[in-house]
C-alpha positions in Angstrom: -155.8 19.6 150.6 -153.0 17.0 150.8 -151.9 15.7 147.5 -152.5 12.0 146.8 -149.9 9.9 148.5 -148.6 8.0 145.5 -146.2 5.5 146.9 -143.9 2.5 146.2 -141.4 0.1 147.8 -137.8 -0.8 146.9 -136.6 -4.1 148.3 -133.0 -5.4 148.3 -132.9 -9.1 148.8 -130.2 -11.1 150.5 -128.5 -13.5 148.0 -126.3 -16.5 148.7 -124.6 -19.1 146.5 -124.2 -22.4 148.2 -121.8 -25.0 146.9 -119.6 -22.6 144.8 -117.8 -19.3 145.1 -120.2 -16.7 146.5 -120.0 -13.6 144.3 -123.2 -11.7 145.1 -122.9 -9.3 142.1 -122.5 -12.1 139.6 -125.2 -14.2 141.3 -127.6 -11.2 141.3 -127.0 -10.7 137.6 -127.6 -14.4 136.9 -130.8 -14.3 138.8 -132.3 -11.3 137.0 -130.9 -12.2 133.5 -132.4 -15.7 133.9 -135.8 -14.3 134.6 -135.7 -11.7 131.8 -134.6 -14.5 129.3 -137.6 -16.6 130.5 -140.1 -13.9 129.6 -138.4 -13.1 126.3 -137.7 -9.4 126.4 -135.7 -6.8 128.2 -136.2 -3.0 128.3 -133.3 -1.0 129.8 -133.9 1.3 132.7 -132.1 4.6 132.1 -130.6 6.0 135.3 -128.9 9.0 133.8 -131.6 11.5 135.0 -131.3 10.4 138.6 -129.8 13.0 141.0 -128.9 11.2 144.3 -126.7 14.1 145.5 -129.7 16.6 145.5 -130.4 17.3 149.2 -133.9 18.4 150.3 -132.3 20.8 152.8 -130.9 22.9 150.0 -132.5 24.8 147.1 -133.2 22.9 143.9 -130.0 22.5 141.9 -127.7 22.6 144.9 -126.0 19.4 146.0 -124.4 18.3 149.2 -120.6 18.9 149.0 -119.8 16.1 151.3 -121.9 13.5 149.5 -119.7 10.8 147.9 -121.9 8.4 146.1 -120.4 5.0 145.1 -120.0 4.8 141.4 -120.8 1.3 140.2 -121.5 -0.6 137.1 -125.0 -2.0 137.0 -124.8 -5.2 135.0 -128.6 -5.6 134.8 -131.1 -2.8 135.0 -134.5 -3.7 133.5 -138.1 -2.4 133.4 -140.9 -5.0 133.6 -144.2 -5.2 132.0 -145.9 -4.5 135.3 -144.1 -1.2 135.5 -141.5 -2.3 138.1 -137.7 -1.9 138.0 -135.6 -5.1 138.5 -131.9 -4.6 138.8 -128.6 -5.3 140.6 -128.0 -2.7 143.3 -124.5 -2.9 144.8 -124.4 -6.6 145.7 -128.1 -7.4 145.8 -131.0 -8.0 143.5 -133.5 -5.2 144.0 -137.1 -4.9 143.0 -138.7 -1.5 142.9 -142.4 -1.7 142.7 -144.3 0.5 140.2 -145.9 3.7 141.6 -149.2 2.9 143.2 -152.1 5.0 144.5 -152.5 3.5 148.0 -151.1 1.1 150.5 -153.2 -1.9 149.5 -151.8 -1.6 146.0 -148.4 -1.3 147.5 -148.8 -4.6 149.2 -150.1 -6.2 146.0 -147.1 -5.2 143.9 -144.7 -5.8 146.7 -145.9 -9.4 147.0 -145.8 -9.7 143.2 -142.2 -8.6 143.4 -141.5 -11.4 145.9 -143.0 -13.9 143.5 -141.0 -12.6 140.6 -137.8 -13.0 142.6 -138.8 -16.5 143.7 -139.5 -17.4 140.1 -136.2 -16.0 139.1 -134.5 -18.2 141.7 -136.2 -21.3 140.2 -135.2 -20.4 136.6 -131.6 -19.5 137.5 -131.2 -22.7 139.4 -131.8 -24.7 136.2 -128.5 -23.4 134.8 -126.4 -24.1 137.9 -124.1 -27.2 138.2 -125.2 -30.1 140.4 -124.6 -29.3 144.0 -124.8 -25.5 143.6 -127.8 -23.7 145.0 -128.9 -20.0 144.7 -130.8 -18.8 147.8 -132.8 -15.6 148.2 -134.0 -14.1 151.5 -136.3 -11.1 152.1 -134.5 -9.8 155.1 -132.1 -6.9 156.0 -128.9 -8.3 157.6 -126.3 -10.8 156.7 -125.3 -11.3 160.4 -121.8 -10.0 159.7 -122.3 -6.3 160.1 -123.9 -5.6 156.7 -127.4 -4.3 156.2 -129.5 -3.9 153.1 -132.7 -2.0 152.9 -136.3 -2.0 152.2 -137.0 1.6 151.1 -140.4 3.4 150.8 -141.3 6.4 148.6 -144.1 8.9 149.1 -145.3 11.8 146.9 -145.2 15.0 149.0 -146.3 18.5 148.2 -143.2 20.7 147.3 -144.7 23.7 149.2 -144.4 21.9 152.6 -141.1 22.9 154.2 -138.9 19.9 154.6 -138.4 20.7 158.2 -142.1 20.2 158.8 -141.8 16.8 157.2 -138.9 15.8 159.5 -141.0 16.8 162.6 -143.9 14.7 161.4 -142.1 11.5 160.5 -139.3 11.3 163.0 -141.4 10.1 165.9 -143.2 7.7 163.6 -140.0 6.2 162.2 -138.5 5.8 165.7 -141.6 4.0 167.1 -143.5 2.3 164.2 -141.2 -0.7 164.5 -143.6 -2.0 167.2 -145.8 -3.2 164.4 -143.6 -3.3 161.4 -140.3 -4.6 162.8 -139.3 -7.9 161.1 -137.7 -9.3 164.3 -134.0 -10.3 164.7 -131.9 -12.6 166.9 -128.8 -10.7 168.1 -127.3 -7.3 168.4 -125.5 -5.8 165.4 -123.7 -2.5 164.9 -121.9 -1.4 161.8 -118.7 -3.5 161.5 -119.5 -5.6 164.6 -120.9 -9.1 164.2 -123.8 -10.5 166.2 -122.5 -11.4 169.6 -125.5 -12.4 171.7 -128.8 -14.1 171.3 -130.8 -11.1 172.5 -134.0 -10.7 170.5 -135.1 -7.3 169.1 -138.0 -5.9 167.1 -136.1 -4.5 164.0 -133.4 -5.8 161.7 -132.4 -2.3 160.7 -132.5 -0.2 163.9 -128.9 -1.1 164.9 -127.6 0.5 161.7 -128.9 4.1 162.0 -126.2 6.6 163.1 -127.7 10.0 162.2 -131.0 11.8 162.7 -131.1 13.5 159.3 -128.9 13.1 156.2 -128.3 12.2 152.6 -126.4 8.9 152.8 -128.1 5.5 152.5 -125.2 2.9 153.0 -123.0 4.7 155.5 -123.9 7.1 158.4 -127.5 6.0 157.7 -130.0 8.7 158.8 -133.5 8.0 160.2 -134.8 10.7 157.8 -133.2 10.6 154.4 -132.9 13.9 152.6 -132.5 12.7 149.0 -134.5 15.2 146.9 -135.2 13.2 143.7 -138.8 13.7 142.8 -138.9 11.6 139.6 -141.5 14.2 138.4 -142.2 17.9 138.2 -139.8 19.3 140.8 -141.7 22.5 141.1 -144.7 20.6 142.4 -143.5 17.4 144.1 -141.1 15.9 146.5 -140.5 12.2 146.8 -139.9 11.3 150.5 -137.3 8.5 150.3 -137.6 6.4 153.5 -134.8 4.1 154.4 -135.8 3.5 158.1 -137.8 0.3 157.7 -137.6 -3.5 157.6 -138.5 -5.8 154.8 -141.7 -7.5 155.9 -143.1 -11.0 155.3 -146.4 -10.0 156.8 -148.8 -8.4 154.4 -150.5 -6.6 157.3 -147.2 -5.2 158.5 -146.3 -3.9 155.0 -149.7 -2.4 154.7 -149.5 -0.6 158.1 -146.0 0.6 157.4 -147.1 2.3 154.2 -150.6 3.5 155.2 -149.7 5.0 158.5 -146.8 6.9 157.0 -149.0 8.1 154.2 -151.6 9.4 156.6 -149.0 11.2 158.8 -147.6 12.9 155.7 -151.1 14.0 154.7 -151.8 15.3 158.2 -148.6 17.4 158.0 -149.7 18.8 154.7 -153.3 19.6 155.7 -152.7 20.6 159.4 -149.6 22.7 159.2 -149.9 23.8 162.8 -150.0 20.2 164.2 -147.7 19.6 167.0 -146.2 16.1 166.6 -144.5 14.5 169.6 -140.7 15.1 169.5 -138.1 12.5 170.5 -135.2 13.9 172.5 -132.5 11.6 171.0 -133.9 9.8 168.0 -130.8 7.6 167.2 -130.6 6.2 170.7 -134.4 5.9 170.9 -134.8 3.9 167.7 -132.3 1.4 169.0 -133.8 1.4 172.5 -137.3 0.6 171.1 -135.9 -2.2 169.0 -134.1 -3.8 172.0 -137.3 -3.9 174.1 -139.7 -6.7 173.0 -141.5 -6.3 176.2 -142.7 -2.9 174.9 -142.5 -1.5 178.4 -139.4 0.7 178.4 -139.7 4.4 177.9 -137.9 6.9 175.7 -137.3 10.6 176.5 -139.3 13.2 174.6 -138.0 16.7 173.9 -140.5 18.2 176.5 -139.0 16.1 179.3 -141.7 13.5 179.4 -140.9 9.8 179.1 -143.2 7.6 177.1 -143.4 4.1 175.8 -143.2 3.6 172.0 -146.8 2.5 171.9 -147.8 5.7 173.7 -146.1 7.7 171.0 -147.9 5.7 168.4 -151.3 6.3 170.1 -150.6 10.1 170.1 -149.8 9.9 166.4 -152.9 7.9 165.8 -155.0 10.6 167.5 -153.5 13.3 165.4 -154.2 11.3 162.2 -157.8 10.5 163.3 -158.4 14.2 163.8 -157.1 14.9 160.3 -159.3 12.2 158.8 -162.4 13.6 160.5 -161.7 17.0 159.1 -160.4 16.3 155.6 -161.4 12.7 154.8 -159.3 10.0 153.5 -159.1 10.7 149.8 -155.4 11.5 149.9 -154.5 8.0 150.9 -157.4 6.2 149.3 -160.8 5.9 151.0 -160.7 2.1 151.3 -157.0 1.8 152.3 -157.4 4.7 154.8 -160.4 3.3 156.6 -158.8 -0.1 156.8 -155.5 1.5 157.9 -157.1 3.4 160.8 -159.0 0.3 162.0 -156.0 -2.0 161.8 -153.6 0.6 163.3 -155.7 1.0 166.5 -156.4 -2.8 166.7 -152.8 -3.8 166.5 -151.7 -1.1 169.0 -154.4 -2.3 171.4 -153.3 -5.9 171.1 -149.6 -5.1 171.5 -150.4 -3.1 174.6 -152.4 -5.8 176.3 -150.5 -8.9 175.1 -148.1 -8.7 172.2 -148.7 -12.4 171.3 -152.2 -11.4 170.3 -150.7 -9.7 167.3 -148.7 -12.8 166.1 -150.9 -13.1 163.0 -150.1 -9.6 161.8 -146.7 -8.5 163.2 -143.5 -10.2 162.0 -141.4 -9.8 165.1 -144.1 -11.3 167.3 -144.7 -14.2 164.9 -141.0 -14.9 164.7 -140.5 -14.6 168.5 -143.3 -17.1 169.1 -141.7 -19.5 166.6 -138.3 -19.2 168.1 -139.6 -19.5 171.7 -141.5 -22.6 170.9 -138.5 -24.3 169.1 -136.1 -23.3 171.9 -138.4 -24.7 174.6 -139.0 -28.0 172.8 -135.3 -28.5 172.2 -133.9 -27.1 175.3 -131.9 -24.4 173.5 -130.3 -21.3 175.1 -130.9 -17.9 173.6 -127.5 -17.7 171.9 -127.8 -21.1 170.1 -126.9 -20.9 166.4 -130.0 -22.9 165.5 -132.1 -20.0 166.5 -130.2 -17.7 164.2 -130.8 -20.2 161.4 -134.5 -20.2 162.1 -134.5 -16.4 162.1 -133.0 -16.5 158.6 -135.3 -19.3 157.3 -138.3 -17.2 158.3 -137.4 -14.9 155.3 -136.5 -17.8 152.8 -138.3 -17.2 149.5 -138.3 -20.9 148.7 -141.9 -21.9 149.1 -141.1 -25.2 150.8 -138.6 -23.7 153.2 -140.1 -20.3 154.1 -141.2 -20.4 157.8 -143.2 -17.2 157.4 -145.6 -19.2 155.3 -146.2 -21.6 158.2 -146.9 -19.3 161.2 -150.5 -18.2 160.3 -149.9 -14.7 159.1 -153.1 -12.9 158.0 -153.5 -12.3 154.3 -154.8 -9.1 152.7 -154.3 -9.8 149.0 -155.7 -12.8 147.0 -153.2 -15.0 145.2 -155.0 -14.3 141.9 -154.4 -10.6 142.3 -150.7 -11.2 143.2 -150.3 -13.4 140.1 -151.9 -10.8 137.9 -149.7 -8.0 139.4 -146.6 -10.0 138.3 -147.6 -9.2 134.7 -149.7 -6.1 134.6 -149.2 -2.6 136.0 -151.5 -0.7 138.4 -154.1 1.2 136.5 -154.1 4.2 138.9 -150.7 5.9 138.1 -148.3 6.6 135.2 -146.9 3.1 135.8 -149.9 1.9 133.7 -148.5 3.7 130.6 -144.9 2.5 131.3 -145.9 -1.1 131.8 -148.3 -1.3 128.9 -145.8 0.3 126.5 -143.1 -2.1 127.7 -145.4 -5.0 127.1 -146.9 -4.0 123.8 -144.1 -1.9 122.2 -141.1 -3.3 124.0 -138.9 -3.6 120.9 -139.4 0.2 120.3 -138.7 1.3 123.9 -135.0 2.3 123.8 -135.0 3.3 127.5 -137.4 3.9 130.3 -137.3 5.5 133.8 -139.8 6.7 136.3 -140.7 9.9 134.5 -140.1 9.3 130.8 -140.0 6.7 128.0 -137.7 7.0 124.9 -139.1 5.4 121.7 -137.5 4.5 118.4 -140.2 5.4 115.9 -138.4 4.0 113.0 -137.6 7.5 111.8 -135.1 10.0 113.2 -134.9 11.3 115.8 -135.8 9.2 118.9 -138.8 10.5 120.7 -138.9 11.1 124.5 -142.4 11.0 126.1 -142.2 12.8 129.5 -144.3 11.6 132.5 -143.8 14.4 135.0 -147.1 13.8 136.9 -147.4 10.4 138.6 -151.2 10.6 138.3 -151.1 11.0 134.5 -150.8 8.0 132.2 -153.5 6.1 134.1 -155.7 3.5 132.5 -158.6 6.0 132.4 -156.5 8.4 130.4 -154.4 6.2 128.0 -155.9 2.7 127.9 -157.9 3.4 124.7 -155.0 5.2 123.1 -152.7 2.2 123.7 -155.3 -0.4 122.7 -156.1 1.4 119.5 -152.5 2.0 118.4 -151.0 -0.7 116.2 -147.5 0.8 116.1 -145.5 3.0 118.4 -145.5 5.7 115.8 -149.3 5.7 115.9 -149.2 5.7 119.6 -147.0 8.8 119.8 -149.1 10.6 117.2 -152.3 9.9 119.2 -150.6 11.2 122.3 -149.6 14.3 120.5 -153.2 14.8 119.2 
């Protein structure tokens, strides 16, 4: 049986200082430090155990010889009481959600992350001089040839050959942008600014140059091979996905995560499954993005030509067969059932009339918004005002965000989002991390995804490992945390 698809999202936000020198690193540090000061505590995230050069194509312990990671100082790197990581990544503020058990939880804590960043913007602005403004956008491109990511992570069984994972996810990553693309005005290649007003499905598609590889900021691959499980490496992989847009639509985020989770579970349970194979994935991912009509075809490895939606229907049929045979427990019964229903509904709507999906799909909602504005004001497709509207769709200021005004369907209640800003999910080890940061924060010397280091008040420091993402849940440790008045008592209870 497929292992539970524990998952999470990492979002890099666009940041801009208006009215003063625009130093994105300094601005990102100000943003996060202001928020941490407002909540009165900061626990440091410890990145020393991370191994970004470990490549899934090699044996454990081997690293890619040609991988040249950028070594950078991270001025702010914090763990929040909801189990998330909030830090400066390169020149962007990044929010990494806590590990969650299913796609609905992923949407909840992703939206909570947006609200934390928006709150950070408000707090940071209070310390800025008059006339200076700090702006944050949940998008993926600065319009000058630079792209920043929204990454996904999925727990995968280590026994599944990585080559089988590539075959399963490649056709999905190339074509899923039909329902989870964020939409974009203009064409952008690495190092080349936007030159036309052409509209496309995805903000990220132009930036992929390889089919498979280890890099994330140069020579970006559609399938990333970073083998950093953040857990027991003998049992788990963590599939690190960089081929996706940052979505404003909750439904698009949900579908992005739930469909990928189900395809991975299908690959684990049905090893002999023959997934559709794209002939030239890099060219195809760009071709799909540049076809908002959804009518163009891409070449498959068997010589056929198919529309992106046809590839998606084929993937849906394979997943439906898996669900009928094995059930949906691996992805969560509720999330899986909702995912299958919404997947088929949105594909059917896109196939008959894309505008029918404007309440769920970002690129459609944005295209309708842009079309209406251009028509009312007599604008041509290359008008700079349309690029400004494109950007404002992703603005995290409540009174300026156009995504809030286009009628996007909601999946998560505001009360649940507000709660998730403060508390961790109870279904994974993030519960233990978040509760310890909240209750024993002064004694938490460092934290990362798979361990916490405590100062017990006596030598030496004590490291508590968390090698299994499904341990440390509320069912297992809530009483232990509640009944411990000191961190020393907590560690003693855990040992007992």
